[in-house]
C-alpha positions as CSV (number, residue, x, y, z in Angstrom):
1,M,-182.2,58.2,45.2
2,T,-180.7,56.6,48.8
3,V,-182.4,57.9,51.9
4,Q,-181.8,57.1,55.8
5,N,-184.5,54.9,57.3
6,Q,-183.3,54.7,61.0
7,L,-182.6,57.2,64.0
8,F,-179.7,59.4,64.3
9,I,-178.0,58.8,68.0
10,N,-174.9,59.8,68.8
11,G,-172.9,59.7,65.8
12,E,-175.1,57.0,64.4
13,F,-177.6,55.4,62.3
14,V,-179.7,53.0,64.7
15,D,-182.8,51.2,64.9
16,A,-185.4,52.3,67.3
17,I,-185.7,50.1,70.4
18,D,-189.1,49.2,70.6
19,G,-189.3,48.6,66.6
20,G,-191.8,50.2,65.1
21,R,-191.2,51.8,61.7
22,I,-193.5,54.7,59.7
23,D,-194.2,54.6,56.0
24,V,-193.2,57.6,54.5
25,L,-195.5,58.1,50.8
26,N,-194.9,60.4,48.0
27,P,-197.7,62.7,48.1
28,H,-197.5,62.5,44.0
29,D,-199.3,59.0,44.0
30,N,-199.6,58.0,47.1
31,S,-196.6,55.1,46.4
32,L,-194.7,53.8,49.1
33,I,-190.6,55.7,49.6
34,T,-189.7,54.2,52.0
35,S,-190.4,52.7,56.1
36,I,-188.4,54.8,58.5
37,A,-188.1,53.8,62.5
38,E,-190.3,55.3,64.8
39,A,-188.6,56.8,67.9
40,R,-190.3,56.6,71.1
41,Q,-189.4,57.7,75.0
42,N,-186.8,54.9,75.4
43,D,-184.7,56.8,71.8
44,I,-185.6,59.9,73.2
45,D,-184.1,59.3,76.5
46,R,-180.7,57.8,74.7
47,A,-180.6,60.6,72.2
48,V,-181.4,63.1,75.2
49,A,-178.4,61.3,77.3
50,A,-175.7,61.4,74.2
51,A,-176.7,65.5,73.3
52,Q,-176.3,65.7,77.6
53,A,-172.9,63.8,77.4
54,A,-171.3,65.7,74.1
55,F,-173.0,69.1,75.5
56,P,-169.6,69.5,77.8
57,A,-167.3,69.6,74.9
58,W,-169.2,71.6,73.0
59,S,-170.1,73.9,74.6
60,R,-166.4,74.8,75.7
61,M,-165.3,74.5,71.9
62,Q,-164.0,77.3,70.7
63,A,-167.0,79.4,69.4
64,A,-165.1,79.8,65.8
65,E,-164.2,75.7,65.7
66,R,-168.1,75.4,66.1
67,G,-168.9,78.0,63.5
68,H,-166.7,76.6,60.8
69,L,-168.3,73.0,61.2
70,L,-171.1,74.6,60.7
71,M,-169.6,76.6,57.2
72,K,-168.3,73.1,56.2
73,L,-172.0,71.7,56.6
74,A,-173.5,74.2,54.1
75,D,-170.8,73.5,52.1
76,A,-172.2,70.0,52.1
77,I,-175.2,70.7,51.4
78,E,-174.5,72.5,47.6
79,A,-172.4,69.8,47.0
80,N,-175.1,67.2,47.3
81,I,-177.6,69.5,46.0
82,D,-179.2,67.2,43.5
83,E,-180.0,64.2,45.9
84,L,-181.0,66.5,48.4
85,V,-183.5,68.5,45.7
86,E,-184.9,64.8,44.5
87,I,-185.5,63.5,48.5
88,E,-187.3,66.8,49.4
89,S,-189.7,66.8,46.0
90,R,-190.7,63.3,46.8
91,D,-191.1,63.5,50.4
92,T,-192.7,67.0,50.4
93,G,-194.4,67.0,47.2
94,H,-192.3,70.5,46.4
95,P,-192.0,71.5,42.6
96,V,-188.2,70.7,42.2
97,R,-187.7,73.7,40.4
98,D,-188.4,75.3,44.2
99,C,-186.4,72.9,46.2
100,R,-183.5,73.6,43.6
101,N,-183.8,77.6,43.2
102,L,-185.7,78.2,47.0
103,D,-185.1,75.2,49.5
104,V,-182.0,73.6,49.2
105,P,-180.0,77.4,48.6
106,R,-181.5,78.6,52.0
107,T,-180.8,75.9,53.9
108,A,-177.1,76.0,53.2
109,F,-177.6,79.8,53.3
110,T,-178.8,79.4,56.6
111,F,-176.5,76.9,57.9
112,R,-173.9,79.5,56.5
113,Y,-174.8,82.9,58.3
114,F,-175.6,80.9,61.5
115,G,-171.3,79.1,60.9
116,G,-170.5,83.8,60.7
117,M,-172.5,84.1,63.6
118,A,-171.4,81.6,66.1
119,D,-167.7,83.9,67.1
120,K,-170.2,87.3,67.4
121,V,-172.2,86.4,70.4
122,Q,-170.4,89.2,72.3
123,G,-171.8,90.0,76.4
124,S,-171.3,93.5,77.8
125,E,-170.1,95.6,80.4
126,I,-172.9,97.6,82.5
127,P,-171.5,100.8,84.5
128,V,-171.8,100.2,88.5
129,E,-170.8,102.0,91.2
130,P,-167.3,102.3,91.8
131,G,-164.7,99.6,93.3
132,F,-167.5,96.7,91.5
133,L,-167.2,95.2,88.3
134,N,-170.4,93.5,86.5
135,Y,-170.0,92.3,83.2
136,V,-173.2,89.4,81.3
137,K,-172.3,87.4,79.2
138,R,-174.0,84.8,77.3
139,E,-173.8,81.1,78.1
140,P,-175.7,78.1,76.0
141,L,-178.8,76.8,77.5
142,G,-178.0,72.6,77.4
143,V,-180.1,69.9,75.6
144,V,-182.2,71.5,73.3
145,G,-185.4,69.6,71.8
146,Q,-186.3,70.8,68.5
147,V,-189.7,70.1,66.5
148,V,-190.4,71.1,63.1
149,P,-193.3,71.0,60.3
150,W,-193.4,69.2,57.3
151,N,-194.6,71.9,55.3
152,F,-190.6,72.9,55.0
153,P,-188.9,70.3,57.1
154,L,-184.7,71.0,55.3
155,M,-185.0,74.9,55.5
156,F,-187.0,74.8,58.9
157,T,-184.0,71.6,59.9
158,S,-181.3,75.0,59.0
159,W,-183.2,77.6,61.5
160,K,-184.0,75.4,64.3
161,M,-180.0,73.6,64.2
162,G,-178.2,77.1,62.8
163,P,-178.5,79.4,66.0
164,A,-178.9,76.5,68.6
165,L,-175.4,75.0,67.4
166,A,-173.9,78.2,66.8
167,A,-174.6,79.3,70.7
168,G,-173.0,75.7,71.9
169,N,-176.2,73.7,72.6
170,T,-176.7,69.8,71.5
171,V,-180.1,68.8,70.0
172,V,-182.4,66.7,69.2
173,L,-184.7,67.5,66.9
174,K,-187.6,65.6,65.8
175,P,-189.1,66.2,62.7
176,A,-192.7,65.4,61.0
177,E,-193.6,62.2,60.8
178,L,-194.7,62.6,57.3
179,T,-191.2,64.4,55.8
180,P,-188.1,63.2,57.7
181,L,-185.8,61.7,55.0
182,S,-184.4,65.5,54.2
183,T,-183.8,66.3,57.9
184,L,-182.1,62.4,57.9
185,K,-179.7,63.2,54.7
186,I,-178.5,66.8,56.8
187,A,-177.7,64.5,59.6
188,E,-175.4,62.0,57.1
189,L,-173.8,64.9,56.3
190,M,-173.2,66.4,59.5
191,A,-171.7,63.5,60.5
192,Q,-169.1,63.6,57.7
193,V,-168.0,67.1,58.1
194,G,-166.6,66.1,61.3
195,F,-170.1,67.1,64.3
196,P,-168.8,65.0,67.2
197,P,-170.8,62.1,67.8
198,G,-174.3,62.8,69.8
199,V,-174.5,66.8,69.1
200,V,-176.7,66.5,66.8
201,N,-179.5,63.9,66.9
202,I,-182.5,63.2,64.7
203,V,-185.5,61.2,66.2
204,P,-188.6,60.7,63.4
205,G,-191.5,60.1,65.4
206,Y,-195.3,60.8,65.8
207,G,-195.9,64.5,68.2
208,H,-197.9,62.7,70.5
209,T,-195.4,60.2,70.9
210,A,-192.4,61.3,70.7
211,G,-192.8,65.4,70.5
212,Q,-195.2,65.5,73.3
213,Y,-192.3,63.1,75.6
214,L,-189.0,65.8,73.9
215,A,-191.4,68.6,75.7
216,E,-192.2,67.0,78.9
217,H,-188.4,65.9,79.3
218,P,-186.7,66.6,82.7
219,Q,-183.5,67.0,81.4
220,V,-184.0,69.3,77.9
221,A,-183.4,73.0,79.1
222,K,-185.7,74.3,75.6
223,I,-188.5,73.2,73.1
224,A,-188.7,75.2,70.0
225,F,-191.7,74.2,67.9
226,T,-192.9,75.3,64.8
227,G,-196.3,74.3,63.9
228,S,-199.9,74.8,64.7
229,T,-201.5,76.4,67.9
230,D,-203.8,74.1,69.3
231,V,-200.1,71.7,69.7
232,G,-198.4,74.6,70.5
233,R,-200.6,74.8,74.3
234,K,-200.1,71.2,74.7
235,I,-196.4,71.7,74.0
236,V,-196.6,74.7,76.8
237,G,-198.7,72.7,79.1
238,A,-195.5,69.8,78.5
239,S,-192.8,71.6,79.2
240,A,-194.0,73.6,82.9
241,G,-192.8,70.1,84.4
242,N,-189.2,71.3,84.5
243,L,-189.9,75.4,83.7
244,K,-188.0,74.7,80.2
245,R,-187.6,77.9,77.8
246,V,-190.2,77.6,75.2
247,Q,-190.1,79.2,71.4
248,L,-193.0,78.7,69.1
249,E,-193.7,79.6,65.9
250,L,-197.5,78.8,65.5
251,G,-200.7,79.6,62.7
252,G,-201.2,82.6,61.0
253,K,-203.8,84.0,58.4
254,G,-201.3,86.6,56.2
255,A,-203.1,89.7,55.6
256,N,-202.3,91.1,52.2
257,I,-203.6,94.5,51.3
258,V,-203.7,95.7,48.3
259,F,-204.5,99.5,48.2
260,D,-205.8,101.8,44.6
261,D,-202.6,103.4,44.1
262,A,-200.6,99.7,44.2
263,N,-198.5,98.6,40.9
264,I,-201.2,96.3,40.2
265,K,-199.2,93.8,37.9
266,A,-197.0,93.7,40.6
267,A,-199.4,93.5,43.7
268,V,-200.4,90.9,41.3
269,G,-197.8,88.3,40.9
270,G,-196.1,89.1,44.3
271,S,-200.2,88.0,45.6
272,A,-200.0,85.1,43.8
273,F,-196.6,84.2,44.8
274,A,-198.3,84.5,48.4
275,I,-200.7,82.2,48.7
276,F,-199.4,80.0,45.8
277,H,-196.2,79.1,46.7
278,N,-195.8,75.4,47.6
279,Q,-199.3,74.9,47.9
280,G,-200.4,77.2,50.1
281,Q,-198.9,75.1,52.7
282,A,-197.2,78.6,54.6
283,C,-197.7,80.3,58.1
284,I,-197.1,83.1,56.7
285,A,-199.4,82.3,53.5
286,G,-201.4,85.6,52.0
287,S,-204.4,83.6,52.2
288,R,-206.7,87.0,52.8
289,L,-206.7,89.5,50.4
290,I,-207.7,92.3,51.5
291,L,-208.7,94.3,47.9
292,Q,-209.3,98.2,48.2
293,E,-213.1,98.6,46.4
294,S,-212.3,100.8,43.8
295,I,-209.5,98.7,42.2
296,A,-211.1,94.9,43.2
297,D,-212.4,94.2,39.4
298,E,-209.1,95.5,38.3
299,F,-207.5,92.9,40.5
300,L,-209.0,89.9,40.0
301,D,-209.1,90.1,36.7
302,G,-205.6,90.0,36.9
303,F,-204.9,87.7,39.9
304,L,-207.8,85.1,39.0
305,T,-205.9,84.5,35.5
306,L,-202.9,84.2,36.9
307,A,-204.0,81.7,38.9
308,Q,-205.9,79.4,36.7
309,S,-202.3,79.1,34.1
310,I,-200.6,77.6,37.1
311,R,-199.1,74.3,36.5
312,L,-199.7,71.4,38.3
313,G,-198.1,67.9,38.1
314,D,-195.5,66.0,38.5
315,P,-193.2,67.8,41.0
316,S,-189.9,66.2,39.8
317,D,-191.3,67.5,36.4
318,P,-188.6,70.9,35.7
319,S,-192.3,72.5,34.3
320,T,-194.2,72.1,37.0
321,E,-195.2,75.1,39.3
322,M,-197.7,73.8,41.9
323,G,-197.8,70.2,43.2
324,P,-199.4,68.3,45.5
325,L,-200.4,69.1,49.3
326,T,-198.3,66.9,51.2
327,S,-200.7,63.8,52.6
328,K,-204.2,62.6,51.5
329,Q,-205.4,63.6,55.2
330,H,-204.1,67.5,54.9
331,Q,-205.9,67.4,51.0
332,Q,-209.5,66.4,52.8
333,R,-208.7,69.2,55.6
334,V,-208.1,71.7,52.6
335,L,-211.0,70.7,50.8
336,N,-213.2,70.7,53.7
337,Y,-212.4,74.4,53.8
338,C,-213.7,74.3,50.4
339,D,-217.4,73.3,51.7
340,I,-217.1,75.6,54.4
341,A,-216.7,78.2,52.3
342,R,-220.3,76.9,50.5
343,Q,-222.6,76.3,53.5
344,E,-221.1,80.2,55.0
345,G,-222.2,81.5,51.6
346,G,-219.0,82.2,50.1
347,E,-218.2,82.8,46.3
348,I,-216.0,80.2,44.8
349,L,-214.1,82.5,41.4
350,L,-211.7,79.5,41.1
351,G,-211.3,75.8,41.5
352,G,-212.4,74.2,45.4
353,K,-212.0,70.8,44.0
354,V,-209.6,68.5,43.0
355,P,-207.9,68.6,39.5
356,D,-209.9,67.2,36.7
357,D,-206.5,65.6,35.7
358,V,-206.5,61.8,35.4
359,A,-203.1,61.4,35.8
360,L,-202.9,64.0,39.2
361,S,-206.5,61.8,40.7
362,G,-203.9,58.8,43.0
363,G,-202.3,62.1,44.2
364,C,-202.6,64.7,46.9
365,Y,-204.1,67.4,44.8
366,V,-206.1,70.3,45.0
367,E,-206.5,72.8,42.7
368,P,-205.8,76.8,43.0
369,T,-209.0,78.5,45.1
370,V,-210.0,81.6,45.1
371,V,-213.1,82.9,47.3
372,R,-215.2,85.4,48.2
373,A,-215.8,85.5,51.9
374,Q,-217.3,88.2,54.4
375,S,-214.3,89.2,56.7
376,S,-215.9,87.5,59.9
377,D,-216.4,83.9,58.2
378,R,-214.2,81.1,58.9
379,V,-212.3,80.6,56.1
380,C,-211.6,84.3,57.2
381,Q,-210.7,83.5,60.2
382,E,-209.0,79.9,60.5
383,E,-205.4,78.7,59.0
384,V,-206.5,76.5,56.0
385,F,-203.2,76.1,55.2
386,G,-203.6,75.3,51.1
387,P,-203.4,76.8,48.0
388,F,-207.0,78.2,49.5
389,V,-206.9,82.6,49.2
390,A,-210.0,84.3,50.9
391,V,-211.0,87.9,49.0
392,T,-212.6,90.6,51.0
393,T,-213.0,94.7,50.0
394,F,-212.3,97.5,52.0
395,K,-213.4,101.3,51.7
396,D,-210.7,103.1,53.7
397,E,-207.8,103.1,55.7
398,E,-209.6,102.3,58.9
399,E,-211.5,99.7,57.7
400,A,-208.5,98.1,56.5
401,L,-206.8,98.3,59.4
402,A,-209.3,96.8,61.1
403,I,-210.1,93.7,58.9
404,A,-206.1,93.1,58.9
405,N,-205.9,93.1,62.8
406,G,-209.1,91.0,63.0
407,T,-208.0,87.4,63.4
408,Q,-206.4,85.9,66.7
409,Y,-202.9,85.5,64.4
410,G,-200.3,87.6,64.3
411,L,-197.2,86.3,61.8
412,G,-196.6,88.0,58.9
413,G,-198.9,90.4,57.0
414,G,-198.5,92.9,53.6
415,L,-199.5,95.3,51.7
416,W,-199.5,97.1,48.2
417,T,-198.7,101.2,48.2
418,Q,-196.8,103.7,46.7
419,N,-198.1,106.1,49.4
420,L,-194.5,106.2,51.4
421,S,-196.6,107.5,54.7
422,R,-199.4,104.7,54.4
423,A,-196.3,102.3,54.3
424,H,-194.9,103.4,57.6
425,R,-198.0,104.0,59.3
426,F,-199.3,100.4,58.4
427,A,-196.2,98.8,59.2
428,D,-196.5,100.1,62.6
429,Q,-200.3,99.8,63.1
430,M,-200.6,96.2,61.8
431,R,-200.0,93.6,64.3
432,N,-197.2,91.0,63.3
433,G,-194.5,90.1,64.0
434,M,-193.5,90.6,60.3
435,V,-194.7,92.9,57.6
436,W,-193.8,93.3,54.0
437,V,-194.7,96.2,51.7
438,N,-194.8,95.9,48.4
439,C,-193.6,92.2,48.5
440,Y,-194.5,89.2,50.6
441,K,-192.5,86.1,52.5
442,R,-189.6,87.5,51.9
443,V,-187.0,85.9,54.5
444,N,-183.0,86.0,54.8
445,P,-181.1,84.3,57.9
446,G,-180.4,87.9,59.3
447,S,-184.2,88.9,59.8
448,P,-186.0,88.2,62.6
449,F,-189.1,85.7,61.7
450,G,-191.9,85.3,64.6
451,G,-195.0,86.6,65.4
452,V,-197.6,87.7,68.3
453,G,-200.6,86.2,69.5
454,S,-201.8,82.9,68.9
455,S,-198.3,82.9,66.4
456,G,-196.4,82.2,69.4
457,Y,-193.5,83.9,70.4
458,G,-189.9,84.0,70.5
459,R,-188.1,84.4,67.3
460,E,-186.3,82.2,64.4
461,M,-183.2,84.1,62.6
462,G,-180.6,86.6,63.5
463,F,-179.4,87.5,66.9
464,E,-182.8,87.5,67.9
465,A,-182.2,84.4,67.6
466,M,-178.5,83.8,69.1
467,H,-180.7,85.6,72.3
468,D,-183.2,83.0,72.3
469,Y,-180.7,80.3,72.5
470,T,-178.8,81.6,75.5
471,E,-179.4,82.6,79.0
472,A,-177.3,85.6,80.1
473,K,-175.4,85.8,83.0
474,S,-174.1,88.7,85.1
475,V,-170.8,88.4,86.7
476,W,-169.5,90.7,89.6
477,I,-165.9,91.7,90.2
478,N,-164.8,93.3,93.8
479,V,-162.0,95.2,92.0
480,D,-160.7,96.8,94.9
481,A,-160.2,93.3,96.7
482,Q,-161.9,94.5,100.3
483,I,-164.5,92.3,102.1
484,P,-166.9,95.0,102.4
485,P,-168.9,95.7,105.5
486,F,-171.8,93.7,105.7
487,Y,-173.3,97.4,106.4
488,P,-172.9,100.3,105.1
489,R,-170.9,102.9,107.2
């Protein structure tokens, strides 16, 4: 496996001006993978300058040609799947089976989707008074700053860059300092398939330096951020200088409700995927399991058995089902929440600790953890972001809805029921940007992704994303070619 370890600016891999470096570690054993260049203010300035210089030609390029380049990139991703799987797995701790079956294919699929979308962003004609033509066109914003998180770095690179580039914007993207390697590989592939210099610039660095400065930068027209709610609030403040557009995809505390008429076997399997996939490191994770009292024991019997059977191990092993958390710092955060649960009187039904396996002791592992708690407890209100699910029970629909809507977050949530009326009723009443019925964590590049409340605003994916990366311009034409009087007569 070869990995890029420099910044990507104006079509070239270059060292950071100040010479700073960041160590990138393998979370399986905390061994050093490589050391990468650290972007700081001077590097952000030259990346933004490169994007500004590239914007006029890129935005004027025929939309179908932009789309063709995105489709060529999707082809290149598929042609390099083995290398991308290895890079993403080593850098993040994702099991290789997930990287091969989910992360890399979804990335290619998303770039290909927005490649097809590029020439389908249409304007409209507005019916106005006789003698005038009024039409609305969609125009790209300019230079877009993007900050992607460490949990799904490869996939989020496509979610962010796909619509921005299809719409005609140029990009300065900061990957997380913990997991920058797959994004740098994408930059390499973009250069190979013919993206013009400066259209995409990749600047790994720390959030409080590179990320903050990118959000403040006066020549950046929009900042798109995925990460924690606390940092999202800082992004909003940093954007005020030039009133740049802001798109935020922030934290979540997904409610996963199981009713007494649910298909229990399907709900058990779907709920396990909802919380334990990617070690629970997902903003849409089903981290609150809300069970109707009459089926709670039956459900938990199956759920605990399944959770206990999950194979933890080296993510490079094809049989591994759950790998490590992405960093030692985050491992400690999750373990701290296990302590908080105990302090609040919660019952640890499973896990709550690092694995006993000596082979995993040097890594960032936490066992699948199931905690019985009250809906008002911190572990039911705060985002843990790990393989940690809090279980509560309810008597009726009214109580279930109150629990589901009883946090500051509103990203994703789901329910399991065979009652069609209930499914539609809850889909309307749950305060979320996304609701799943008899499934969980389904995503598609055509379907808008985003939240409400403290989960942020704006949308990834679909036509909603294309609108978020364009500006509406209203054009009026006097078709009679007469000069109207200053005052109507």
